[in-house]
C-alpha positions in Angstrom: 0.0 0.0 0.0 1.3 3.5 -0.9 2.1 6.0 1.8 1.8 9.7 1.5 4.7 12.1 1.9 4.9 14.0 5.2 7.8 16.0 4.0 10.1 14.4 6.6 12.1 12.1 4.4 15.1 13.5 2.6 15.9 12.4 -0.9 18.1 9.3 -1.7 18.8 8.4 1.9 16.9 5.1 1.6 13.4 4.3 2.7 10.2 3.4 1.1 8.7 4.5 -2.2 6.0 7.1 -1.7 3.9 5.6 -4.5 4.1 1.8 -4.1 5.5 1.6 -0.6 8.4 -0.7 -1.6 11.6 -0.5 0.4 14.5 0.9 -1.7 17.8 2.5 -1.0 17.9 4.3 -4.3 14.8 6.6 -4.3 14.5 9.5 -6.8 12.2 12.5 -7.0 9.4 12.4 -9.5 6.5 14.7 -10.3 3.4 12.4 -10.1 0.0 14.1 -10.8 1.5 17.5 -9.7 3.1 16.2 -6.5 6.8 15.8 -5.9 7.3 12.3 -4.5 10.3 10.1 -3.6 9.8 7.0 -5.7 11.6 3.8 -6.6 13.0 3.1 -10.1 9.9 1.1 -11.0 7.5 3.9 -10.1 9.6 6.6 -11.6 8.1 5.8 -15.0 4.8 7.1 -13.7 6.2 10.5 -13.2 4.9 13.3 -15.4 8.4 14.7 -16.0 11.6 13.9 -14.3 13.0 17.3 -15.2 13.1 20.2 -12.8 9.6 21.7 -12.2 11.0 25.2 -12.7 11.3 24.4 -16.5 7.6 23.6 -16.5 6.8 26.8 -14.7 8.9 28.8 -17.2 7.3 27.1 -20.2 3.7 27.7 -18.9 4.7 31.3 -18.0 6.1 31.9 -21.5 2.9 30.3 -23.0 0.8 32.6 -20.9 2.8 35.6 -21.9 2.6 34.6 -25.6 -1.2 34.2 -25.5 -1.5 37.6 -23.7 0.6 39.3 -26.3 -1.5 37.7 -29.1 -4.7 38.9 -27.4 -3.3 42.4 -27.0 -2.4 42.5 -30.6 -5.9 41.4 -31.7 -7.5 44.1 -29.5 -5.1 46.7 -30.9 -5.8 45.7 -34.5 -9.5 45.8 -33.9 -9.2 49.2 -32.3 -7.1 50.6 -35.2 -9.0 48.8 -37.9 -11.6 50.0 -40.3 -14.9 50.1 -38.5 -16.9 49.8 -41.7 -17.3 46.1 -41.2 -19.5 46.9 -38.2 -22.1 48.6 -40.4 -24.6 46.6 -42.4 -25.0 47.5 -46.0 -28.3 48.9 -47.1 -29.7 51.4 -44.5 -28.0 54.8 -44.5 -28.6 55.8 -40.9 -27.9 59.5 -41.6 -30.5 59.8 -44.4 -33.1 57.3 -43.0 -33.0 57.7 -39.3 -35.4 55.6 -37.2 -37.8 57.8 -35.3 -38.5 57.3 -31.6 -41.1 54.5 -31.5 -44.0 54.1 -29.2 -43.6 51.5 -26.5 -45.9 48.9 -28.0 -45.2 49.5 -31.7 -44.8 45.8 -32.5 -48.1 44.9 -31.1 -49.8 47.9 -32.7 -48.4 47.0 -36.1 -49.4 43.3 -35.9 -53.0 44.2 -34.9 -53.3 46.8 -37.7 -52.0 44.4 -40.3 -54.3 41.6 -39.2 -57.3 44.0 -39.1 -56.5 44.9 -42.7 -56.6 41.2 -43.5 -53.0 41.1 -44.8 -50.3 38.5 -44.4 -46.7 39.6 -43.7 -45.6 38.7 -47.3 -48.5 40.6 -48.9 -47.9 43.8 -46.9 -44.1 43.7 -47.6 -44.6 43.2 -51.3 -47.2 45.9 -51.5 -45.0 48.4 -49.8 -41.8 47.3 -51.5 -40.0 46.6 -48.2 -38.1 43.6 -47.0 -40.2 41.0 -45.2 -37.5 40.5 -42.6 -37.7 44.3 -41.7 -41.5 44.0 -41.4 -41.1 41.0 -39.1 -38.5 42.8 -37.0 -40.9 45.7 -36.5 -43.7 43.4 -35.5 -41.4 41.6 -33.0 -40.3 44.9 -31.5 -36.7 44.6 -32.9 -36.7 47.6 -35.3 -33.6 49.2 -33.8 -31.6 46.0 -33.5 -32.5 45.0 -37.1 -31.5 48.4 -38.5 -34.9 49.2 -39.9 -35.0 52.7 -41.5 -37.5 55.4 -40.7 -38.9 55.2 -44.3 -40.2 51.7 -43.5 -42.0 53.0 -40.4 -43.5 55.8 -42.4 -44.8 53.5 -45.1 -46.3 51.2 -42.5 -48.0 54.1 -40.7 -49.4 55.5 -43.9 -50.7 52.2 -45.3 -52.2 50.8 -42.1 -53.2 54.2 -40.5 -51.4 53.3 -37.3 -49.2 55.4 -35.0 -45.8 53.7 -34.5 -43.6 56.7 -34.0 -43.9 59.2 -31.2 -45.2 62.5 -32.4 
């Protein structure tokens, strides 16, 4: 049965293996599952690495520093980079700004469309707007979807419903 190290045994002075418990005069230090143990020659093969643990620490430290430098470079590139990839093509937010919308604009639009007896596809085709934009407005996601103010105006005029704050 294996015994656990109490830290009292000095290296190579003889004694028993801390892994298997075998008596041995020639014990060596091995890193087993992260613990430094005095082990016999047979158990030494179970060690993670017989090299000095400071090498492992310096390797993991250099790996950590390398990853930190890579992340810093990525952040710096993103900060300096061209922000045009953040903007979706299509809506020109300067020329077609979304007005402030009433709190329940999605529900109002859905009710008005249904009262007019129109399906999403029919209304979108009639007004010449994207069906996805119409759906986004009905779901209350006009801002997130980048729907322009002209879409809101067309919907208000066609369905005689107030979606934007006056």
